[in-house]
Backbone as a ProteinNet text record, in pm:
[ID]
protein_1_A
[PRIMARY]
MNIKSEKGVTLTEVIGAVTILLMLMVPLTFIFTTTYSKCVVEADKAAAQQVAREVLYGDGINFNGIIGDLEKSNSPISEVVTNGCSISIPSNTESRDYLYEPDANVGVIKYNGKRINDKSSSGKEINVTDFTVQLIYKKDLNDNDQLRVQVRVSCGRSGIVEVESGYRFPNIEK
[TERTIARY]
82.1	0	87.2	62.1	142.1	76.4	150.1	96.7	66.7	145.4	125.4	-1.7	-50.8	-169.6	-300.1	-292.6	-414.5	-463.7	-595.9	-654.3	-692.8	-678.4	-712	-680.5	-700.4	-681.3	-573.5	-482.9	-376.8	-424.7	-352.1	-385.1	-377	-286.9	-272.9	-396.8	-446.6	-566.7	-687.9	-701.2	-813.9	-806.5	-688.5	-670.8	-701	-659	-687.3	-837.1	-907.2	-1052.1	-1128.2	-1089	-1154	-1128.6	-1010.1	-977.1	-1062.2	-1076.2	-1158.4	-1305	-1353.6	-1490.9	-1514.1	-1419.7	-1431.4	-1429.3	-1346.6	-1340	-1473.6	-1551	-1682	-1790.9	-1781.7	-1886.5	-1885.9	-1771.1	-1765	-1839.5	-1817	-1893.6	-2044	-2078.7	-2220.5	-2288.6	-2222.5	-2278	-2294.3	-2196.8	-2205.5	-2323.1	-2342.9	-2454	-2587.8	-2603.9	-2731.1	-2759.5	-2660	-2683.6	-2712.8	-2645	-2670.5	-2811.2	-2850.9	-2983.8	-3091.5	-3070.9	-3168.7	-3182.5	-3072.1	-3080.9	-3149	-3124.9	-3192.9	-3342.7	-3380.7	-3522.6	-3590.9	-3522.8	-3579.3	-3600	-3501.8	-3513.5	-3628	-3640.2	-3747.7	-3884.8	-3894	-4021.3	-4059.3	-3961.2	-3987.5	-4031.4	-3968.3	-4009.2	-4152.1	-4185.8	-4321.1	-4424.3	-4393.7	-4486.3	-4502.5	-4392.4	-4398.9	-4479.1	-4457.5	-4533.5	-4682	-4715.3	-4855.4	-4925	-4860.1	-4920.5	-4933.5	-4831.6	-4839.7	-4953.5	-4972.7	-5083.4	-5218.9	-5223.8	-5348.7	-5386.2	-5286.4	-5315.2	-5371.4	-5314.5	-5358.4	-5486.8	-5497.1	-5607.3	-5701.4	-5672.3	-5757.7	-5729.1	-5794.8	-5776.8	-5891.7	-5988.8	-6099.7	-6209.7	-6188.2	-6287.9	-6335.2	-6242.7	-6278.2	-6280.8	-6194.8	-6190.1	-6138.7	-6161.8	-6127.3	-5996.7	-5927.9	-5805	-5833.4	-5730.2	-5745.2	-5804.8	-5752.9	-5799.6	-5945.4	-5979.6	-6117.2	-6213.8	-6171.4	-6257.6	-6278.3	-6175.2	-6191.4	-6292.8	-6284.7	-6379.6	-6520.3	-6530.7	-6661.1	-6726.9	-6646.6	-6704.2	-6744.6	-6672.2	-6699.6	-6704.1	-6616	-6610.4	-6515.2	-6541.3	-6444.9	-6320.3	-6213.4	-6086.6	-6095.6	-6186.1	-6197	-6249.3	-6314.6	-6368.1	-6271.7	-6166.1	-6067.7	-5968.9	-5949.3	-5861.1	-5733.1	-5620.1	-5489.9	-5401.9	-5306.6	-5205.6	-5065.4	-5049.5	-4918.5	-4895.8	-4952.3	-4931.8	-5060.7	-5175.1	-5303.7	-5402.8	-5510.7	-5611.1	-5748.6	-5841.4	-5979.7	-6066.3	-6138.1	-6220.2	-6366.3	-6443.6	-6585.5	-6662.6	-6758.2	-6840.8	-6976.7	-7026.4	-7158.2	-7270.2	-7236.5	-7339.5	-7349.7	-7244	-7243	-7207.6	-7226.5	-7195.5	-7048.7	-6973.8	-6833.8	-6742.1	-6623.7	-6521.7	-6434.3	-6360.7	-6257.8	-6128.5	-6076.4	-5959	-5840.6	-5735	-5609.1	-5506.5	-5442.8	-5342.3	-5232.4	-5108.6	-4999.9	-4995.2	-4953.4	-4929.4	-4779.5	-4714.4	-4568	-4513.5	-4588.9	-4539.5	-4525.8	-4615.9	-4617	-4567.8	-4567.6	-4522.7	-4625.5	-4752.8	-4858.2	-4946.7	-5033.8	-5132.8	-5268.3	-5341.6	-5475.3	-5579.7	-5683.9	-5797.4	-5918.6	-5968.2	-6078.2	-6050.8	-5927.3	-5890.1	-5847.6	-5861.8	-5821.9	-5691.2	-5607	-5476.8	-5491.7	-5423	-5414.9	-5307.5	-5321.8	-5231.4	-5087.2	-5031.8	-4896	-4805	-4846	-4758.5	-4759.5	-4642.2	-4633.7	-4680.4	-4694.7	-4737.4	-4633.1	-4508.4	-4403.5	-4400.1	-4484.9	-4489.9	-4397	-4323.7	-4231.8	-4309	-4258.1	-4321.5	-4304.6	-4409.8	-4406	-4418.1	-4327.2	-4328.7	-4353.2	-4453.3	-4477.9	-4387.1	-4283.7	-4185.5	-4226	-4310	-4352	-4482.3	-4565.2	-4694.8	-4717.1	-4718.5	-4728.1	-4847.1	-4923.5	-5038.5	-5018.3	-5032.5	-5009.6	-5123.3	-5186.3	-5289.1	-5223.2	-5258.7	-5204.6	-5323.3	-5332.4	-5445.7	-5418.4	-5525.3	-5510.5	-5454.7	-5379.9	-5315.3	-5398.1	-5475.9	-5560.6	-5689.4	-5775.7	-5906.1	-5896.6	-5788.6	-5772.3	-5713.8	-5670.7	-5605.8	-5707.8	-5672.9	-5756.8	-5682.5	-5759	-5699.4	-5654.3	-5543.2	-5487.5	-5457.5	-5453.1	-5404.2	-5294.3	-5176.2	-5064.2	-5038	-5036.8	-5015	-4890.1	-4804.3	-4679.3	-4669.2	-4643.2	-4630.6	-4495.2	-4420.1	-4290.9	-4302.7	-4264.2	-4282	-4153.6	-4125.2	-4012.7	-4060.9	-3998.6	-4033.5	-3908.3	-3867.5	-3751.3	-3627.8	-3571.9	-3451.2	-3479.8	-3602.5	-3640	-3582	-3545.2	-3510.4	-3639.7	-3630.8	-3748.8	-3810.8	-3938.7	-4014.1	-4112.1	-4109.1	-4193.3	-4295.9	-4422.3	-4529.6	-4602	-4624	-4687.7	-4804.5	-4909.4	-5023.9	-5087.2	-5169.6	-5237.1	-5382.8	-5459.6	-5601.6	-5633.7	-5695.1	-5738.1	-5885.7	-5914.1	-6052.4	-6127	-6256.2	-6333.9	-6323.4	-6317.3	-6299.6	-6434.3	-6469	-6597.7	-6570.6	-6635.8	-6620.3	-6707.1	-6649.7	-6721.5	-6794.5
-116.9	0	124.1	209.9	330.5	445	508.3	616.4	739.4	763.4	881.4	872.8	757.7	745.9	753.7	743.2	752.2	896.6	911	1044.3	1077.4	1205.7	1247.9	1395.5	1442	1582.7	1592.8	1684.4	1701.4	1793	1791.6	1874.6	2023	2061.4	2200.8	2245.9	2162.3	2197.5	2212	2124.7	2132.9	2262.3	2296.1	2420.2	2540.9	2540.9	2651.4	2665.9	2553.5	2558.4	2609.6	2565.9	2611.8	2761.5	2808.1	2950.3	3034.7	2993.3	3067.6	3067.6	2952.9	2943.9	3037.9	3043.7	3134.3	3280.8	3311.6	3450.3	3492.6	3401.8	3433.1	3433.1	3344.3	3328.9	3438.9	3489.1	3590.7	3718.6	3777.3	3896.6	3870.1	3753.4	3720.9	3706.9	3643.7	3630.2	3766.5	3853.2	3988.4	4065	4052.2	4121.5	4071.7	3941.4	3886.9	3926.4	3921.6	3957.4	4106.4	4190.7	4334.2	4365.6	4303.9	4326	4279.2	4166.8	4115.6	4209.9	4259.1	4349.2	4481	4530.3	4651.8	4627.6	4509.7	4476.3	4472.5	4420.8	4415.6	4557	4645.1	4783.6	4853.8	4834.9	4898.9	4845.4	4716.3	4660.8	4721.3	4740.9	4804.6	4950	5020.8	5159.5	5164.8	5072.9	5070.7	5043.4	4953.5	4924.8	5046.3	5116.1	5236.2	5346.3	5364.5	5464.8	5431.6	5303.8	5263.3	5299.3	5274.4	5307.4	5458.9	5533.6	5679.8	5732.6	5674.8	5717.2	5679.5	5565.7	5527.4	5628.6	5680.3	5782.3	5906.9	5945.5	6067	6048.4	5939.8	5924	5807.9	5728.7	5617.6	5491.6	5384.6	5257.1	5225.5	5314.9	5297.5	5206.4	5142.7	5050.5	5097.9	5106.2	5135.2	5283.7	5359.8	5502.5	5576.9	5708.3	5788.8	5864.7	5850.3	5923.9	6068.3	6138.6	6276.6	6364.2	6354.9	6439.6	6406.9	6279.5	6240	6282.5	6273.3	6314.7	6466	6541.1	6686.1	6721.3	6654.3	6680	6638.5	6524.9	6474	6563.7	6615.2	6696.1	6834.6	6887	7019.3	7126.9	7111.6	7205.5	7319.7	7437.2	7546.1	7517.9	7586.1	7563.1	7592.4	7679.2	7715.2	7600.5	7499.8	7387.8	7270	7270.5	7162.8	7191.2	7091.7	7108.4	7030.1	7100.8	7035.2	7077.8	6993.3	7032.4	7000.7	6991.9	6965.4	6819.6	6729	6586.3	6506.5	6572.9	6503.9	6600.2	6544.4	6626.8	6571.4	6659.4	6622.7	6698.2	6623	6681.4	6659.9	6766.9	6748.4	6686.8	6602.9	6538.5	6605.8	6637.9	6700.9	6598.5	6469.9	6366.7	6280.9	6276.1	6193.3	6280.2	6223.6	6299.7	6291.5	6197.8	6182.9	6257.4	6285.1	6348.5	6240.4	6280.1	6193.6	6232.4	6143.2	6175.3	6091.9	6161.4	6096.5	6136.3	6037.7	6068	5963.1	6004.5	5907.5	5835.8	5711.5	5635.8	5614.3	5696.6	5696.4	5563.8	5493.8	5367.8	5259.7	5258.5	5152.8	5200.8	5331.4	5384.6	5369.4	5386	5379.7	5502.6	5521	5628.6	5563	5616.2	5564	5651.3	5585.7	5653.1	5620.2	5720.8	5701.1	5582.5	5574.8	5471.3	5339.4	5319.6	5195.1	5215.4	5113.9	5124.5	5115.3	5206	5198.2	5094.7	5027.1	4919.6	4946	4855.6	4876.8	4759	4669.6	4561	4555.8	4533.6	4523.3	4384.2	4365.1	4234.7	4127.7	4168.1	4072.2	4042.3	4109.8	4084.7	4172.5	4261.4	4348.8	4459.7	4500.5	4607.4	4740.8	4819.7	4953.4	5051.4	5147.9	5247	5385.3	5452.2	5591	5674.1	5731.4	5803.2	5946.3	6004.8	6142.8	6167.9	6251.3	6286.4	6432.4	6519.6	6662.8	6721	6803.2	6871.5	7020.7	7098.2	7241.9	7314.9	7407.4	7492.6	7617.5	7652.9	7771.8	7859.5	7976.5	8064.8	8151.4	8186.7	8262.3	8401	8448.9	8580.2	8691.8	8659.7	8761.8	8696.9	8773.7	8722.9	8620.5	8622.9	8528.9	8395.4	8387.4	8267.4	8180	8055.2	7963.2	7922.6	7892.4	7831.2	7690.4	7646.2	7516.2	7434.8	7305.5	7214	7132.6	7133.4	7055.5	6940.1	6818.9	6698.9	6629.1	6591.7	6525.2	6398.3	6285.8	6158.2	6098.9	6058.8	5991.7	5849.4	5753.3	5612.2	5537	5433.2	5344.4	5200.3	5115.9	4974	4895.9	4805.6	4722.2	4805.5	4787.5	4859.9	4978.7	5032.1	5138.8	5274.1	5293.3	5427.2	5504	5635	5717	5754.2	5724.3	5760.5	5869.9	5980.9	6095.3	6119.8	6130.5	6161.4	6284	6381.4	6506.6	6535.5	6591.6	6630.3	6753.7	6817.6	6936	6936.1	7013.6	7029.1	7177	7227	7367.1	7373	7447.7	7462.1	7550.9	7528.4	7615.5	7761.2	7851.7	7994.1	8054	8032.4	8080.5	8200.8	8310.1	8429.1	8414.9	8448	8436	8562
0	0	0	-92.4	-108.3	-33	60.3	143.2	58.1	-40.3	-122.3	-206.2	-234.2	-316.5	-235.9	-100.8	-20.1	-15.5	-30.3	-28.8	114.4	154.5	290	306.8	429.9	460	566	546.7	646	758.5	867.7	983.2	947.7	865.8	824.1	746.4	661.5	585.8	677.8	778.9	872.9	953	1002.1	1079	991	868	776.1	750	730.6	704.6	826.9	946	1068.6	1089.3	1061.5	1075.6	981.6	859.2	762.8	808.3	856.5	904.9	1023.5	1117.2	1232.4	1189.2	1089.5	1042	980.9	927.9	873.2	981.4	1078.2	1178.4	1284.8	1326	1432.4	1392.4	1275.8	1239.7	1224.4	1168.8	1153.3	1289.4	1383.9	1518.8	1583.4	1566.7	1621.3	1561.2	1431.8	1364.9	1418.7	1433.1	1481.3	1626	1713.6	1854.1	1869.5	1793.5	1799.5	1748.6	1639.5	1584.2	1681.4	1744.4	1840.3	1959.3	2012.8	2128.7	2090.6	1970.1	1925.8	1907.9	1862.1	1848.2	1984.5	2086.2	2220.6	2274	2254.6	2301	2229.2	2099.3	2023.5	2064.4	2094.1	2141	2275.8	2363.7	2492.7	2474.3	2381.5	2353.5	2300.8	2212.7	2157.2	2266.9	2359.6	2470	2559.9	2588.2	2671.5	2602.3	2472.6	2397.7	2395.8	2384.9	2382	2513.2	2625.8	2755	2770.3	2728.6	2737.5	2650.2	2532	2445.6	2505.5	2575.2	2641.2	2748.6	2819.4	2919.9	2852.3	2740.4	2672.1	2593	2518.1	2423	2454.6	2556.3	2594.5	2517.2	2559.7	2491.7	2396.9	2389.8	2298.4	2349.7	2465.8	2519.8	2657.1	2750.6	2889.4	2922.9	2860.3	2888.3	2766.7	2765.3	2648.2	2663	2773.8	2795.1	2831.9	2867.7	2913.2	2803.4	2683	2573.2	2539.6	2532.9	2504.4	2613.7	2740.1	2850.4	2850.5	2812.4	2801.9	2693.4	2579.4	2471.3	2512	2580.6	2620.7	2726.1	2819.1	2926.4	2877.7	2777.7	2722.2	2831.1	2929.7	3041.9	3010.5	3064.9	3049.9	3133.7	3099.8	3168.1	3317.9	3357.6	3499.3	3584.7	3524.2	3600.7	3609.2	3529.1	3531.7	3645.1	3730.4	3847.2	3823.8	3833.6	3821.4	3937	3969.2	4067.2	4017	3888.6	3829.7	3797.1	3878.1	3850.8	3858.5	3864.8	3853	3789.2	3738.7	3672.4	3706	3734.8	3759.7	3659.6	3575.8	3470.3	3508.9	3522.9	3557.6	3442.1	3476.2	3375.3	3373.1	3254.5	3247.1	3232.7	3216	3204.9	3330	3408.8	3528.3	3647.8	3766	3886.3	3924.1	3863.5	3901.6	3804.4	3854.1	3771.3	3708.7	3605.2	3549	3618.4	3700	3780.5	3733.8	3694.9	3658.6	3762.6	3823.9	3925.4	3921.4	3948	3950.4	4084.4	4082.2	4204.1	4213.1	4293.8	4300.3	4352.2	4435.9	4492.4	4385.9	4290.7	4189.6	4053.7	4031.7	3903.2	3793.5	3826.4	3725.1	3739.5	3643.8	3651.8	3673.3	3767	3795.7	3728.8	3679.8	3618.7	3704.5	3777.1	3871.6	3965	4013.3	4109.5	4049.7	3917.5	3853.2	3779.3	3783.5	3717.4	3566.3	3498	3352.2	3320.4	3208.2	3167	3208.1	3287.9	3335.8	3304.5	3215.9	3171.9	3020.3	2965	2820	2777.5	2647.8	2597.3	2626.3	2646.9	2679.8	2829.1	2907.3	3050.8	3131.9	3067.7	3139.7	3209.9	3324.2	3399.9	3327	3328.9	3272	3386.7	3394	3500.9	3443.6	3498	3461.4	3551.2	3492.8	3573.4	3602.9	3516.7	3538.5	3463.5	3521.9	3463.5	3499	3397.9	3422.4	3346.7	3417	3357.4	3377.6	3269.8	3278.1	3208	3279.3	3219.7	3163.1	3041.1	2975.9	2937.7	2999.5	2974.2	2852.6	2782	2658.1	2687.1	2589.4	2603.4	2542.5	2441.6	2378.4	2328.2	2266.4	2223.2	2110.7	2035	1924.2	1968	2091.6	2142.3	2216.3	2243.2	2320.5	2446.8	2552.4	2670.3	2631.8	2692	2656.3	2780.8	2762.2	2863.9	2798.4	2856.4	2804.4	2900.2	2847	2927.5	2876.1	2969.6	2935.2	3019.5	2955.1	3024.4	2988.4	3091.3	3071.1	3124.4	3039.7	3072.3	3039.7	3118.9	3086.9	3092.9	3011.7	3007.8	2971.3	3057.2	3027	2997.8	2878.5	2840.3	2749.4	2753.6	2660.9	2698.1	2823.6	2868.4	2890.3	2901.4	2923.6	2788.9	2773	2653.4	2693.9	2622.7	2656.9	2547	2588.5	2494.7	2548.8	2462.6	2502.9	2409.8	2467.6	2387.2	2449.1	2372.9	2422.3	2381.6	2453.7	2423.2	2427.5	2321.5	2318.3	2355.3	2461.1	2504.1	2404.5	2389.5	2301.5	2348.1	2254.7	2286.6	2328.1	2454.5	2506.6	2595.3	2565	2648.6	2772.2	2885.9	3012.4	3042.3
[MASK]
++++++++++++++++++++++++++++++++++++++++++++++++++++++++++++++++++++++++++++++++++++++++++++++++++++++++++++++++++++++++++++++++++++++++++++++++++++++++++++++++++++++++++++++

């Protein structure tokens, strides 16, 4: 049996093939892990934005959000009570007010004593870090009274997500 005629792979060839394979796999692995972590952060941001929008505009089923309740109540700015971090909107159809207030212990916003959605679809905790309500009175006859609402929310690795909205009260002369 002639050794030179046997077909096979030498150790040098195996080491060279493994080295080339590793040079291709390391960047690909880095790309996939980076993309996955960015997807997780973006999903957390989307969940935080959704909860902040629910506070402002409602979920369409259980409540109408601050902006919807203001439109529904059709109250003048003088009847809306704020203290910087909560808002009470009088209702013209019911005897109760629409009350939005933060619960600092849990990091959620309550709507008439009930917690607004505080878990994302992935099950991660959502924390309302700040909730600010500011009344802005009109400066002249052509202007409208305004309410500016700002909600800051965090979820998982999203960081702080800030959503702001405003409501212009009807220009009613008193």
